[in-house]
C-alpha positions in Angstrom: -42.8 -59.3 78.6 -44.5 -56.2 78.4 -46.0 -54.5 75.3 -43.1 -52.1 74.6 -40.4 -54.8 74.8 -42.6 -57.1 72.5 -42.9 -54.2 70.0 -39.1 -53.6 70.2 -38.5 -57.4 69.7 -40.7 -57.4 66.6 -39.1 -54.3 65.2 -35.7 -55.8 65.7 -36.8 -59.1 64.0 -38.3 -57.0 61.1 -35.1 -55.0 60.8 -33.0 -58.2 60.7 -35.3 -59.7 58.0 -35.2 -56.5 56.0 -31.4 -56.3 56.2 -31.2 -60.0 55.3 -33.4 -59.4 52.2 -31.4 -56.3 51.5 -28.1 -58.3 51.5 -29.7 -61.3 49.8 -30.8 -59.2 46.8 -27.3 -57.6 46.7 -28.6 -54.1 47.0 -25.4 -52.8 48.6 -23.5 -54.0 45.5 -26.0 -52.4 43.2 -25.7 -49.1 45.1 -21.9 -49.4 44.9 -21.9 -50.2 41.2 -24.4 -47.3 40.6 -22.1 -44.9 42.5 -19.0 -46.3 40.7 -20.7 -45.8 37.3 -21.7 -42.3 38.3 -18.2 -41.5 39.5 -16.8 -42.9 36.2 -19.3 -40.7 34.2 -18.2 -37.7 36.2 -14.5 -38.5 35.6 -15.1 -38.8 31.9 -17.0 -35.5 31.8 -14.1 -33.9 33.7 -11.6 -35.4 31.3 -13.7 -34.2 28.3 -14.1 -30.7 29.9 -10.3 -30.6 30.5 -9.6 -31.6 26.9 -12.1 -29.0 25.6 -10.4 -26.4 27.8 -7.0 -27.4 26.3 -8.4 -27.3 22.8 -9.9 -23.9 23.5 -6.6 -22.6 24.8 -4.8 -23.9 21.8 -7.3 -22.3 19.5 -7.0 -19.0 21.4 -3.2 -19.2 21.1 -3.5 -19.9 17.4 -6.0 -17.0 16.9 -3.7 -14.7 18.8 -0.7 -15.8 16.7 -2.7 -15.4 13.5 -3.8 -11.9 14.6 -0.2 -10.9 15.3 0.9 -12.2 12.0 -2.0 -10.3 10.3 -1.1 -7.1 12.1 2.5 -7.5 11.1 1.5 -8.2 7.5 -0.7 -5.1 7.6 2.1 -3.0 9.0 4.5 -4.3 6.4 1.9 -3.5 3.7 1.4 0.0 5.0 5.2 0.6 5.2 5.6 -0.7 1.6 2.8 1.4 0.3 4.2 4.5 2.0 7.6 3.8 0.6 6.2 3.2 -2.9 4.1 6.4 -2.6 7.3 8.3 -1.6 9.2 6.9 -4.5 6.3 7.8 -6.9 6.2 11.3 -5.4 9.9 11.7 -5.9 9.8 10.4 -9.4 6.8 12.7 -10.3 8.7 15.7 -8.8 11.8 14.8 -10.8 9.8 14.4 -14.0 8.1 17.7 -13.4 11.4 19.4 -12.9 12.8 17.8 -16.0 9.7 18.9 -18.0 10.0 22.4 -16.8 13.7 22.4 -17.6 13.0 21.1 -21.1 10.2 23.7 -21.6 12.5 26.5 -20.3 15.3 25.4 -22.7 12.9 25.2 -25.6 11.6 28.7 -24.8 15.1 30.1 -24.5 16.0 28.5 -27.9 12.9 30.0 -29.5 13.7 33.4 -28.0 17.3 33.1 -29.2 16.0 32.1 -32.7 13.6 35.0 -32.7 16.5 37.3 -31.8 18.6 35.9 -34.6 15.7 36.3 -37.0 15.1 39.8 -35.9 18.8 40.7 -36.2 18.9 39.1 -39.7 15.7 41.0 -40.7 17.2 44.3 -39.4 20.5 43.6 -41.3 18.6 42.7 -44.5 16.5 45.8 -44.1 19.6 47.9 -43.5 21.2 46.4 -46.6 18.1 47.1 -48.6 18.1 50.7 -47.3 21.9 51.1 -47.9 21.5 49.7 -51.4 18.6 52.0 -52.2 20.5 54.9 -50.7 23.6 54.0 -52.7 21.6 53.6 -55.9 19.9 57.0 -55.5 23.3 58.7 -54.7 25.1 57.0 -57.5 22.2 57.4 -59.9 22.6 61.1 -59.8 26.4 61.0 -59.9 27.4 58.0 -62.0 26.2 56.8 -65.3 24.2 53.6 -65.8 27.0 51.3 -66.6 29.2 52.4 -63.8 26.2 52.3 -61.5 25.4 48.7 -62.3 29.0 47.7 -61.7 29.1 49.6 -58.4 25.8 48.1 -57.4 27.0 44.5 -58.0 30.3 45.1 -56.1 28.4 46.6 -53.2 25.9 43.8 -53.2 28.6 41.1 -53.3 30.5 42.9 -50.5 27.4 43.1 -48.3 26.6 39.5 -48.9 30.1 38.4 -48.0 29.9 40.4 -44.8 26.5 39.1 -43.9 27.6 35.5 -44.2 
């Protein structure tokens, strides 16, 4: 045997002993269990990640639904506020028109009353002037007793016509 074959023989014997110790100590089983444990951990992490993703999608869907509801509620509030503002505006316009109409009617009544008062004042003044004129005309032509009688009759007649 030459030196290279002897070295090859010893290398083969050492390899067989090494593999025997390797199998005896159950290293392949430990490596298998280690790989199985690691595969199980990865599987759990993937399941957890999948569950977290589903939860995130559900939360996103819930947030989107809540946002849509909030937008709808805001739109409803704006529409209701606009409708209420329009109603208040119409009511204010109506009340203003009624106020102006009442004020106009009151002003017309005051004007009519002032006209009646002026007409009555003119009539009273005309009666006073007529009585004074009648007194001065009759005073020169009629005696006192007849003048008093005429004055009373004229005054009664004027009062009757005035009312």
